[in-house]
mmCIF file of the N, C-alpha and C atoms, coordinates in Angstrom:
data_MODEL
# 
_entry.id   MODEL 
# 
loop_
_atom_site.group_PDB 
_atom_site.id 
_atom_site.type_symbol 
_atom_site.label_atom_id 
_atom_site.label_alt_id 
_atom_site.label_comp_id 
_atom_site.label_asym_id 
_atom_site.label_entity_id 
_atom_site.label_seq_id 
_atom_site.pdbx_PDB_ins_code 
_atom_site.Cartn_x 
_atom_site.Cartn_y 
_atom_site.Cartn_z 
_atom_site.occupancy 
_atom_site.B_iso_or_equiv 
_atom_site.pdbx_formal_charge 
_atom_site.auth_seq_id 
_atom_site.auth_comp_id 
_atom_site.auth_asym_id 
_atom_site.auth_atom_id 
_atom_site.pdbx_PDB_model_num 
ATOM 1   N N  . MET A 1 1  ? 8.198  16.993  -15.684 1.00 0.00 ? 1  MET A N  1 
ATOM 2   C CA . MET A 1 1  ? 6.902  16.472  -16.067 1.00 0.00 ? 1  MET A CA 1 
ATOM 3   C C  . MET A 1 1  ? 6.736  16.586  -17.578 1.00 0.00 ? 1  MET A C  1 
ATOM 4   N N  . THR A 1 2  ? 5.865  15.799  -18.077 1.00 0.00 ? 2  THR A N  1 
ATOM 5   C CA . THR A 1 2  ? 5.610  15.777  -19.502 1.00 0.00 ? 2  THR A CA 1 
ATOM 6   C C  . THR A 1 2  ? 4.230  16.365  -19.797 1.00 0.00 ? 2  THR A C  1 
ATOM 7   N N  . ASN A 1 3  ? 3.991  16.715  -21.039 1.00 0.00 ? 3  ASN A N  1 
ATOM 8   C CA . ASN A 1 3  ? 2.698  17.273  -21.428 1.00 0.00 ? 3  ASN A CA 1 
ATOM 9   C C  . ASN A 1 3  ? 1.668  16.179  -21.683 1.00 0.00 ? 3  ASN A C  1 
ATOM 10  N N  . ASP A 1 4  ? 2.087  14.946  -21.686 1.00 0.00 ? 4  ASP A N  1 
ATOM 11  C CA . ASP A 1 4  ? 1.198  13.814  -21.928 1.00 0.00 ? 4  ASP A CA 1 
ATOM 12  C C  . ASP A 1 4  ? 0.390  13.515  -20.660 1.00 0.00 ? 4  ASP A C  1 
ATOM 13  N N  . PRO A 1 5  ? -0.943 13.674  -20.716 1.00 0.00 ? 5  PRO A N  1 
ATOM 14  C CA . PRO A 1 5  ? -1.750 13.448  -19.512 1.00 0.00 ? 5  PRO A CA 1 
ATOM 15  C C  . PRO A 1 5  ? -1.682 12.012  -19.003 1.00 0.00 ? 5  PRO A C  1 
ATOM 16  N N  . LEU A 1 6  ? -1.545 11.046  -19.911 1.00 0.00 ? 6  LEU A N  1 
ATOM 17  C CA . LEU A 1 6  ? -1.438 9.645   -19.470 1.00 0.00 ? 6  LEU A CA 1 
ATOM 18  C C  . LEU A 1 6  ? -0.143 9.408   -18.713 1.00 0.00 ? 6  LEU A C  1 
ATOM 19  N N  . ALA A 1 7  ? 0.943  9.981   -19.198 1.00 0.00 ? 7  ALA A N  1 
ATOM 20  C CA . ALA A 1 7  ? 2.230  9.833   -18.516 1.00 0.00 ? 7  ALA A CA 1 
ATOM 21  C C  . ALA A 1 7  ? 2.188  10.522  -17.157 1.00 0.00 ? 7  ALA A C  1 
ATOM 22  N N  . ALA A 1 8  ? 1.547  11.683  -17.096 1.00 0.00 ? 8  ALA A N  1 
ATOM 23  C CA . ALA A 1 8  ? 1.425  12.402  -15.828 1.00 0.00 ? 8  ALA A CA 1 
ATOM 24  C C  . ALA A 1 8  ? 0.608  11.574  -14.838 1.00 0.00 ? 8  ALA A C  1 
ATOM 25  N N  . ASN A 1 9  ? -0.462 10.935  -15.335 1.00 0.00 ? 9  ASN A N  1 
ATOM 26  C CA . ASN A 1 9  ? -1.288 10.087  -14.479 1.00 0.00 ? 9  ASN A CA 1 
ATOM 27  C C  . ASN A 1 9  ? -0.475 8.890   -13.984 1.00 0.00 ? 9  ASN A C  1 
ATOM 28  N N  . ASP A 1 10 ? 0.324  8.289   -14.870 1.00 0.00 ? 10 ASP A N  1 
ATOM 29  C CA . ASP A 1 10 ? 1.169  7.155   -14.467 1.00 0.00 ? 10 ASP A CA 1 
ATOM 30  C C  . ASP A 1 10 ? 2.171  7.576   -13.400 1.00 0.00 ? 10 ASP A C  1 
ATOM 31  N N  . GLU A 1 11 ? 2.737  8.765   -13.560 1.00 0.00 ? 11 GLU A N  1 
ATOM 32  C CA . GLU A 1 11 ? 3.693  9.263   -12.566 1.00 0.00 ? 11 GLU A CA 1 
ATOM 33  C C  . GLU A 1 11 ? 3.007  9.460   -11.223 1.00 0.00 ? 11 GLU A C  1 
ATOM 34  N N  . ALA A 1 12 ? 1.805  10.001  -11.249 1.00 0.00 ? 12 ALA A N  1 
ATOM 35  C CA . ALA A 1 12 ? 1.047  10.206  -10.012 1.00 0.00 ? 12 ALA A CA 1 
ATOM 36  C C  . ALA A 1 12 ? 0.730  8.861   -9.357  1.00 0.00 ? 12 ALA A C  1 
ATOM 37  N N  . LEU A 1 13 ? 0.347  7.881   -10.178 1.00 0.00 ? 13 LEU A N  1 
ATOM 38  C CA . LEU A 1 13 ? 0.059  6.547   -9.641  1.00 0.00 ? 13 LEU A CA 1 
ATOM 39  C C  . LEU A 1 13 ? 1.318  5.900   -9.067  1.00 0.00 ? 13 LEU A C  1 
ATOM 40  N N  . GLN A 1 14 ? 2.447  6.090   -9.739  1.00 0.00 ? 14 GLN A N  1 
ATOM 41  C CA . GLN A 1 14 ? 3.714  5.545   -9.235  1.00 0.00 ? 14 GLN A CA 1 
ATOM 42  C C  . GLN A 1 14 ? 4.045  6.155   -7.873  1.00 0.00 ? 14 GLN A C  1 
ATOM 43  N N  . GLN A 1 15 ? 3.853  7.470   -7.749  1.00 0.00 ? 15 GLN A N  1 
ATOM 44  C CA . GLN A 1 15 ? 4.135  8.143   -6.479  1.00 0.00 ? 15 GLN A CA 1 
ATOM 45  C C  . GLN A 1 15 ? 3.193  7.632   -5.389  1.00 0.00 ? 15 GLN A C  1 
ATOM 46  N N  . LYS A 1 16 ? 1.928  7.479   -5.722  1.00 0.00 ? 16 LYS A N  1 
ATOM 47  C CA . LYS A 1 16 ? 0.957  6.959   -4.760  1.00 0.00 ? 16 LYS A CA 1 
ATOM 48  C C  . LYS A 1 16 ? 1.338  5.538   -4.334  1.00 0.00 ? 16 LYS A C  1 
ATOM 49  N N  . LEU A 1 17 ? 1.820  4.749   -5.280  1.00 0.00 ? 17 LEU A N  1 
ATOM 50  C CA . LEU A 1 17 ? 2.254  3.382   -5.001  1.00 0.00 ? 17 LEU A CA 1 
ATOM 51  C C  . LEU A 1 17 ? 3.408  3.374   -3.999  1.00 0.00 ? 17 LEU A C  1 
ATOM 52  N N  . VAL A 1 18 ? 4.357  4.263   -4.185  1.00 0.00 ? 18 VAL A N  1 
ATOM 53  C CA . VAL A 1 18 ? 5.496  4.372   -3.260  1.00 0.00 ? 18 VAL A CA 1 
ATOM 54  C C  . VAL A 1 18 ? 4.993  4.713   -1.852  1.00 0.00 ? 18 VAL A C  1 
ATOM 55  N N  . GLU A 1 19 ? 4.071  5.669   -1.770  1.00 0.00 ? 19 GLU A N  1 
ATOM 56  C CA . GLU A 1 19 ? 3.533  6.083   -0.470  1.00 0.00 ? 19 GLU A CA 1 
ATOM 57  C C  . GLU A 1 19 ? 2.773  4.945   0.211   1.00 0.00 ? 19 GLU A C  1 
ATOM 58  N N  . LEU A 1 20 ? 1.958  4.246   -0.556  1.00 0.00 ? 20 LEU A N  1 
ATOM 59  C CA . LEU A 1 20 ? 1.182  3.144   0.025   1.00 0.00 ? 20 LEU A CA 1 
ATOM 60  C C  . LEU A 1 20 ? 2.089  2.004   0.491   1.00 0.00 ? 20 LEU A C  1 
ATOM 61  N N  . ARG A 1 21 ? 3.110  1.700   -0.296  1.00 0.00 ? 21 ARG A N  1 
ATOM 62  C CA . ARG A 1 21 ? 4.047  0.639   0.114   1.00 0.00 ? 21 ARG A CA 1 
ATOM 63  C C  . ARG A 1 21 ? 4.786  1.022   1.393   1.00 0.00 ? 21 ARG A C  1 
ATOM 64  N N  . GLN A 1 22 ? 5.157  2.300   1.520   1.00 0.00 ? 22 GLN A N  1 
ATOM 65  C CA . GLN A 1 22 ? 5.834  2.758   2.731   1.00 0.00 ? 22 GLN A CA 1 
ATOM 66  C C  . GLN A 1 22 ? 4.902  2.663   3.939   1.00 0.00 ? 22 GLN A C  1 
ATOM 67  N N  . GLU A 1 23 ? 3.657  3.072   3.756   1.00 0.00 ? 23 GLU A N  1 
ATOM 68  C CA . GLU A 1 23 ? 2.685  2.973   4.844   1.00 0.00 ? 23 GLU A CA 1 
ATOM 69  C C  . GLU A 1 23 ? 2.464  1.518   5.248   1.00 0.00 ? 23 GLU A C  1 
ATOM 70  N N  . HIS A 1 24 ? 2.429  0.625   4.256   1.00 0.00 ? 24 HIS A N  1 
ATOM 71  C CA . HIS A 1 24 ? 2.266  -0.801  4.529   1.00 0.00 ? 24 HIS A CA 1 
ATOM 72  C C  . HIS A 1 24 ? 3.444  -1.317  5.355   1.00 0.00 ? 24 HIS A C  1 
ATOM 73  N N  . GLN A 1 25 ? 4.654  -0.922  4.988   1.00 0.00 ? 25 GLN A N  1 
ATOM 74  C CA . GLN A 1 25 ? 5.844  -1.339  5.744   1.00 0.00 ? 25 GLN A CA 1 
ATOM 75  C C  . GLN A 1 25 ? 5.821  -0.780  7.168   1.00 0.00 ? 25 GLN A C  1 
ATOM 76  N N  . ASP A 1 26 ? 5.394  0.473   7.305   1.00 0.00 ? 26 ASP A N  1 
ATOM 77  C CA . ASP A 1 26 ? 5.311  1.086   8.632   1.00 0.00 ? 26 ASP A CA 1 
ATOM 78  C C  . ASP A 1 26 ? 4.311  0.356   9.514   1.00 0.00 ? 26 ASP A C  1 
ATOM 79  N N  . LEU A 1 27 ? 3.164  0.005   8.932   1.00 0.00 ? 27 LEU A N  1 
ATOM 80  C CA . LEU A 1 27 ? 2.166  -0.743  9.693   1.00 0.00 ? 27 LEU A CA 1 
ATOM 81  C C  . LEU A 1 27 ? 2.686  -2.113  10.092  1.00 0.00 ? 27 LEU A C  1 
ATOM 82  N N  . ASP A 1 28 ? 3.408  -2.746  9.193   1.00 0.00 ? 28 ASP A N  1 
ATOM 83  C CA . ASP A 1 28 ? 3.984  -4.057  9.493   1.00 0.00 ? 28 ASP A CA 1 
ATOM 84  C C  . ASP A 1 28 ? 4.942  -3.957  10.678  1.00 0.00 ? 28 ASP A C  1 
ATOM 85  N N  . ALA A 1 29 ? 5.780  -2.931  10.678  1.00 0.00 ? 29 ALA A N  1 
ATOM 86  C CA . ALA A 1 29 ? 6.721  -2.731  11.783  1.00 0.00 ? 29 ALA A CA 1 
ATOM 87  C C  . ALA A 1 29 ? 5.961  -2.457  13.082  1.00 0.00 ? 29 ALA A C  1 
ATOM 88  N N  . SER A 1 30 ? 4.866  -1.706  13.003  1.00 0.00 ? 30 SER A N  1 
ATOM 89  C CA . SER A 1 30 ? 4.066  -1.417  14.190  1.00 0.00 ? 30 SER A CA 1 
ATOM 90  C C  . SER A 1 30 ? 3.434  -2.679  14.753  1.00 0.00 ? 30 SER A C  1 
ATOM 91  N N  . VAL A 1 31 ? 2.925  -3.520  13.872  1.00 0.00 ? 31 VAL A N  1 
ATOM 92  C CA . VAL A 1 31 ? 2.305  -4.773  14.311  1.00 0.00 ? 31 VAL A CA 1 
ATOM 93  C C  . VAL A 1 31 ? 3.335  -5.650  15.017  1.00 0.00 ? 31 VAL A C  1 
ATOM 94  N N  . VAL A 1 32 ? 4.516  -5.745  14.439  1.00 0.00 ? 32 VAL A N  1 
ATOM 95  C CA . VAL A 1 32 ? 5.575  -6.558  15.052  1.00 0.00 ? 32 VAL A CA 1 
ATOM 96  C C  . VAL A 1 32 ? 5.954  -5.994  16.416  1.00 0.00 ? 32 VAL A C  1 
ATOM 97  N N  . ALA A 1 33 ? 6.124  -4.676  16.499  1.00 0.00 ? 33 ALA A N  1 
ATOM 98  C CA . ALA A 1 33 ? 6.509  -4.049  17.767  1.00 0.00 ? 33 ALA A CA 1 
ATOM 99  C C  . ALA A 1 33 ? 5.427  -4.253  18.830  1.00 0.00 ? 33 ALA A C  1 
ATOM 100 N N  . LEU A 1 34 ? 4.174  -4.096  18.440  1.00 0.00 ? 34 LEU A N  1 
ATOM 101 C CA . LEU A 1 34 ? 3.088  -4.294  19.401  1.00 0.00 ? 34 LEU A CA 1 
ATOM 102 C C  . LEU A 1 34 ? 2.996  -5.745  19.863  1.00 0.00 ? 34 LEU A C  1 
ATOM 103 N N  . ALA A 1 35 ? 3.234  -6.665  18.963  1.00 0.00 ? 35 ALA A N  1 
ATOM 104 C CA . ALA A 1 35 ? 3.154  -8.085  19.314  1.00 0.00 ? 35 ALA A CA 1 
ATOM 105 C C  . ALA A 1 35 ? 4.235  -8.485  20.310  1.00 0.00 ? 35 ALA A C  1 
ATOM 106 N N  . LEU A 1 36 ? 5.325  -7.744  20.340  1.00 0.00 ? 36 LEU A N  1 
ATOM 107 C CA . LEU A 1 36 ? 6.431  -8.064  21.249  1.00 0.00 ? 36 LEU A CA 1 
ATOM 108 C C  . LEU A 1 36 ? 6.230  -7.521  22.661  1.00 0.00 ? 36 LEU A C  1 
ATOM 109 N N  . LEU A 1 37 ? 5.219  -6.695  22.852  1.00 0.00 ? 37 LEU A N  1 
ATOM 110 C CA . LEU A 1 37 ? 4.949  -6.145  24.180  1.00 0.00 ? 37 LEU A CA 1 
ATOM 111 C C  . LEU A 1 37 ? 4.506  -7.261  25.122  1.00 0.00 ? 37 LEU A C  1 
ATOM 112 N N  . PRO A 1 38 ? 4.769  -7.095  26.432  1.00 0.00 ? 38 PRO A N  1 
ATOM 113 C CA . PRO A 1 38 ? 4.347  -8.127  27.392  1.00 0.00 ? 38 PRO A CA 1 
ATOM 114 C C  . PRO A 1 38 ? 2.845  -8.403  27.343  1.00 0.00 ? 38 PRO A C  1 
ATOM 115 N N  . GLN A 1 39 ? 2.032  -7.353  27.183  1.00 0.00 ? 39 GLN A N  1 
ATOM 116 C CA . GLN A 1 39 ? 0.586  -7.529  27.050  1.00 0.00 ? 39 GLN A CA 1 
ATOM 117 C C  . GLN A 1 39 ? 0.130  -6.774  25.803  1.00 0.00 ? 39 GLN A C  1 
ATOM 118 N N  . PRO A 1 40 ? 0.264  -7.405  24.655  1.00 0.00 ? 40 PRO A N  1 
ATOM 119 C CA . PRO A 1 40 ? -0.082 -6.716  23.407  1.00 0.00 ? 40 PRO A CA 1 
ATOM 120 C C  . PRO A 1 40 ? -1.575 -6.402  23.315  1.00 0.00 ? 40 PRO A C  1 
ATOM 121 N N  . ASP A 1 41 ? -1.881 -5.258  22.746  1.00 0.00 ? 41 ASP A N  1 
ATOM 122 C CA . ASP A 1 41 ? -3.263 -4.838  22.527  1.00 0.00 ? 41 ASP A CA 1 
ATOM 123 C C  . ASP A 1 41 ? -3.767 -5.536  21.269  1.00 0.00 ? 41 ASP A C  1 
ATOM 124 N N  . GLN A 1 42 ? -4.470 -6.639  21.456  1.00 0.00 ? 42 GLN A N  1 
ATOM 125 C CA . GLN A 1 42 ? -4.915 -7.461  20.334  1.00 0.00 ? 42 GLN A CA 1 
ATOM 126 C C  . GLN A 1 42 ? -5.903 -6.725  19.427  1.00 0.00 ? 42 GLN A C  1 
ATOM 127 N N  . LEU A 1 43 ? -6.722 -5.861  20.012  1.00 0.00 ? 43 LEU A N  1 
ATOM 128 C CA . LEU A 1 43 ? -7.686 -5.097  19.212  1.00 0.00 ? 43 LEU A CA 1 
ATOM 129 C C  . LEU A 1 43 ? -6.950 -4.131  18.278  1.00 0.00 ? 43 LEU A C  1 
ATOM 130 N N  . LEU A 1 44 ? -5.951 -3.442  18.800  1.00 0.00 ? 44 LEU A N  1 
ATOM 131 C CA . LEU A 1 44 ? -5.172 -2.521  17.980  1.00 0.00 ? 44 LEU A CA 1 
ATOM 132 C C  . LEU A 1 44 ? -4.408 -3.272  16.893  1.00 0.00 ? 44 LEU A C  1 
ATOM 133 N N  . ILE A 1 45 ? -3.849 -4.408  17.239  1.00 0.00 ? 45 ILE A N  1 
ATOM 134 C CA . ILE A 1 45 ? -3.123 -5.223  16.258  1.00 0.00 ? 45 ILE A CA 1 
ATOM 135 C C  . ILE A 1 45 ? -4.077 -5.663  15.146  1.00 0.00 ? 45 ILE A C  1 
ATOM 136 N N  . ALA A 1 46 ? -5.276 -6.076  15.504  1.00 0.00 ? 46 ALA A N  1 
ATOM 137 C CA . ALA A 1 46 ? -6.260 -6.501  14.501  1.00 0.00 ? 46 ALA A CA 1 
ATOM 138 C C  . ALA A 1 46 ? -6.637 -5.335  13.589  1.00 0.00 ? 46 ALA A C  1 
ATOM 139 N N  . ARG A 1 47 ? -6.796 -4.144  14.150  1.00 0.00 ? 47 ARG A N  1 
ATOM 140 C CA . ARG A 1 47 ? -7.118 -2.965  13.339  1.00 0.00 ? 47 ARG A CA 1 
ATOM 141 C C  . ARG A 1 47 ? -5.985 -2.641  12.366  1.00 0.00 ? 47 ARG A C  1 
ATOM 142 N N  . LEU A 1 48 ? -4.762 -2.719  12.860  1.00 0.00 ? 48 LEU A N  1 
ATOM 143 C CA . LEU A 1 48 ? -3.610 -2.432  11.999  1.00 0.00 ? 48 LEU A CA 1 
ATOM 144 C C  . LEU A 1 48 ? -3.504 -3.464  10.873  1.00 0.00 ? 48 LEU A C  1 
ATOM 145 N N  . LYS A 1 49 ? -3.781 -4.708  11.198  1.00 0.00 ? 49 LYS A N  1 
ATOM 146 C CA . LYS A 1 49 ? -3.740 -5.755  10.170  1.00 0.00 ? 49 LYS A CA 1 
ATOM 147 C C  . LYS A 1 49 ? -4.821 -5.542  9.113   1.00 0.00 ? 49 LYS A C  1 
ATOM 148 N N  . ARG A 1 50 ? -6.014 -5.116  9.544   1.00 0.00 ? 50 ARG A N  1 
ATOM 149 C CA . ARG A 1 50 ? -7.070 -4.810  8.570   1.00 0.00 ? 50 ARG A CA 1 
ATOM 150 C C  . ARG A 1 50 ? -6.660 -3.648  7.681   1.00 0.00 ? 50 ARG A C  1 
ATOM 151 N N  . ARG A 1 51 ? -6.025 -2.651  8.260   1.00 0.00 ? 51 ARG A N  1 
ATOM 152 C CA . ARG A 1 51 ? -5.552 -1.506  7.469   1.00 0.00 ? 51 ARG A CA 1 
ATOM 153 C C  . ARG A 1 51 ? -4.491 -1.965  6.475   1.00 0.00 ? 51 ARG A C  1 
ATOM 154 N N  . LYS A 1 52 ? -3.612 -2.869  6.905   1.00 0.00 ? 52 LYS A N  1 
ATOM 155 C CA . LYS A 1 52 ? -2.592 -3.411  5.998   1.00 0.00 ? 52 LYS A CA 1 
ATOM 156 C C  . LYS A 1 52 ? -3.242 -4.133  4.824   1.00 0.00 ? 52 LYS A C  1 
ATOM 157 N N  . LEU A 1 53 ? -4.290 -4.900  5.086   1.00 0.00 ? 53 LEU A N  1 
ATOM 158 C CA . LEU A 1 53 ? -4.987 -5.606  4.006   1.00 0.00 ? 53 LEU A CA 1 
ATOM 159 C C  . LEU A 1 53 ? -5.636 -4.625  3.031   1.00 0.00 ? 53 LEU A C  1 
ATOM 160 N N  . ALA A 1 54 ? -6.221 -3.566  3.574   1.00 0.00 ? 54 ALA A N  1 
ATOM 161 C CA . ALA A 1 54 ? -6.840 -2.553  2.716   1.00 0.00 ? 54 ALA A CA 1 
ATOM 162 C C  . ALA A 1 54 ? -5.773 -1.878  1.841   1.00 0.00 ? 54 ALA A C  1 
ATOM 163 N N  . LEU A 1 55 ? -4.623 -1.601  2.433   1.00 0.00 ? 55 LEU A N  1 
ATOM 164 C CA . LEU A 1 55 ? -3.529 -1.009  1.661   1.00 0.00 ? 55 LEU A CA 1 
ATOM 165 C C  . LEU A 1 55 ? -3.064 -1.962  0.577   1.00 0.00 ? 55 LEU A C  1 
ATOM 166 N N  . ARG A 1 56 ? -2.976 -3.239  0.918   1.00 0.00 ? 56 ARG A N  1 
ATOM 167 C CA . ARG A 1 56 ? -2.540 -4.236  -0.056  1.00 0.00 ? 56 ARG A CA 1 
ATOM 168 C C  . ARG A 1 56 ? -3.499 -4.268  -1.257  1.00 0.00 ? 56 ARG A C  1 
ATOM 169 N N  . ASP A 1 57 ? -4.797 -4.150  -0.978  1.00 0.00 ? 57 ASP A N  1 
ATOM 170 C CA . ASP A 1 57 ? -5.788 -4.105  -2.058  1.00 0.00 ? 57 ASP A CA 1 
ATOM 171 C C  . ASP A 1 57 ? -5.605 -2.866  -2.923  1.00 0.00 ? 57 ASP A C  1 
ATOM 172 N N  . GLN A 1 58 ? -5.367 -1.709  -2.278  1.00 0.00 ? 58 GLN A N  1 
ATOM 173 C CA . GLN A 1 58 ? -5.139 -0.479  -3.025  1.00 0.00 ? 58 GLN A CA 1 
ATOM 174 C C  . GLN A 1 58 ? -3.894 -0.603  -3.899  1.00 0.00 ? 58 GLN A C  1 
ATOM 175 N N  . ILE A 1 59 ? -2.842 -1.175  -3.341  1.00 0.00 ? 59 ILE A N  1 
ATOM 176 C CA . ILE A 1 59 ? -1.587 -1.356  -4.076  1.00 0.00 ? 59 ILE A CA 1 
ATOM 177 C C  . ILE A 1 59 ? -1.836 -2.237  -5.304  1.00 0.00 ? 59 ILE A C  1 
ATOM 178 N N  . ALA A 1 60 ? -2.574 -3.315  -5.114  1.00 0.00 ? 60 ALA A N  1 
ATOM 179 C CA . ALA A 1 60 ? -2.863 -4.231  -6.222  1.00 0.00 ? 60 ALA A CA 1 
ATOM 180 C C  . ALA A 1 60 ? -3.672 -3.534  -7.316  1.00 0.00 ? 60 ALA A C  1 
ATOM 181 N N  . ARG A 1 61 ? -4.660 -2.711  -6.920  1.00 0.00 ? 61 ARG A N  1 
ATOM 182 C CA . ARG A 1 61 ? -5.466 -1.988  -7.911  1.00 0.00 ? 61 ARG A CA 1 
ATOM 183 C C  . ARG A 1 61 ? -4.605 -1.023  -8.719  1.00 0.00 ? 61 ARG A C  1 
ATOM 184 N N  . ILE A 1 62 ? -3.720 -0.301  -8.044  1.00 0.00 ? 62 ILE A N  1 
ATOM 185 C CA . ILE A 1 62 ? -2.857 0.650   -8.748  1.00 0.00 ? 62 ILE A CA 1 
ATOM 186 C C  . ILE A 1 62 ? -1.888 -0.090  -9.667  1.00 0.00 ? 62 ILE A C  1 
ATOM 187 N N  . GLU A 1 63 ? -1.337 -1.200  -9.191  1.00 0.00 ? 63 GLU A N  1 
ATOM 188 C CA . GLU A 1 63 ? -0.433 -1.989  -10.038 1.00 0.00 ? 63 GLU A CA 1 
ATOM 189 C C  . GLU A 1 63 ? -1.163 -2.484  -11.281 1.00 0.00 ? 63 GLU A C  1 
ATOM 190 N N  . ASP A 1 64 ? -2.423 -2.871  -11.127 1.00 0.00 ? 64 ASP A N  1 
ATOM 191 C CA . ASP A 1 64 ? -3.223 -3.302  -12.282 1.00 0.00 ? 64 ASP A CA 1 
ATOM 192 C C  . ASP A 1 64 ? -3.436 -2.157  -13.262 1.00 0.00 ? 64 ASP A C  1 
ATOM 193 N N  . GLN A 1 65 ? -3.651 -0.956  -12.756 1.00 0.00 ? 65 GLN A N  1 
ATOM 194 C CA . GLN A 1 65 ? -3.835 0.208   -13.625 1.00 0.00 ? 65 GLN A CA 1 
ATOM 195 C C  . GLN A 1 65 ? -2.561 0.526   -14.405 1.00 0.00 ? 65 GLN A C  1 
ATOM 196 N N  . LEU A 1 66 ? -1.428 0.305   -13.764 1.00 0.00 ? 66 LEU A N  1 
ATOM 197 C CA . LEU A 1 66 ? -0.147 0.631   -14.403 1.00 0.00 ? 66 LEU A CA 1 
ATOM 198 C C  . LEU A 1 66 ? 0.317  -0.434  -15.383 1.00 0.00 ? 66 LEU A C  1 
ATOM 199 N N  . THR A 1 67 ? -0.198 -1.643  -15.214 1.00 0.00 ? 67 THR A N  1 
ATOM 200 C CA . THR A 1 67 ? 0.200  -2.746  -16.096 1.00 0.00 ? 67 THR A CA 1 
ATOM 201 C C  . THR A 1 67 ? -0.677 -2.715  -17.349 1.00 0.00 ? 67 THR A C  1 
ATOM 202 N N  . PRO A 1 68 ? -0.059 -2.573  -18.509 1.00 0.00 ? 68 PRO A N  1 
ATOM 203 C CA . PRO A 1 68 ? -0.868 -2.525  -19.729 1.00 0.00 ? 68 PRO A CA 1 
ATOM 204 C C  . PRO A 1 68 ? -1.522 -3.877  -20.019 1.00 0.00 ? 68 PRO A C  1 
ATOM 205 N N  . ASP A 1 69 ? -2.728 -3.806  -20.565 1.00 0.00 ? 69 ASP A N  1 
ATOM 206 C CA . ASP A 1 69 ? -3.429 -5.027  -20.953 1.00 0.00 ? 69 ASP A CA 1 
ATOM 207 C C  . ASP A 1 69 ? -2.772 -5.553  -22.224 1.00 0.00 ? 69 ASP A C  1 
ATOM 208 N N  . ILE A 1 70 ? -2.456 -6.828  -22.216 1.00 0.00 ? 70 ILE A N  1 
ATOM 209 C CA . ILE A 1 70 ? -1.831 -7.453  -23.387 1.00 0.00 ? 70 ILE A CA 1 
ATOM 210 C C  . ILE A 1 70 ? -2.815 -8.481  -23.924 1.00 0.00 ? 70 ILE A C  1 
ATOM 211 N N  . LEU A 1 71 ? -3.245 -8.268  -25.141 1.00 0.00 ? 71 LEU A N  1 
ATOM 212 C CA . LEU A 1 71 ? -4.167 -9.208  -25.762 1.00 0.00 ? 71 LEU A CA 1 
ATOM 213 C C  . LEU A 1 71 ? -3.382 -10.370 -26.363 1.00 0.00 ? 71 LEU A C  1 
ATOM 214 N N  . ALA A 1 72 ? -3.877 -11.552 -26.146 1.00 0.00 ? 72 ALA A N  1 
ATOM 215 C CA . ALA A 1 72 ? -3.181 -12.735 -26.646 1.00 0.00 ? 72 ALA A CA 1 
ATOM 216 C C  . ALA A 1 72 ? -3.411 -12.933 -28.133 1.00 0.00 ? 72 ALA A C  1 
# 
């Protein structure tokens, strides 16, 4: 770790990004597996899809924080 608080914050955000992306992939695999069942639970699938969308929003916000603003 570095003594720079901004770098430490970026590292924490990067780690959070990795975790959120993994959770998103896990949810995607769960949705696919549930959809393949003979009688899929549509309510559960819808909930998982909403959670995936929420994760996608979180991922986008963190990516925006990590991307430096470039003035034209």
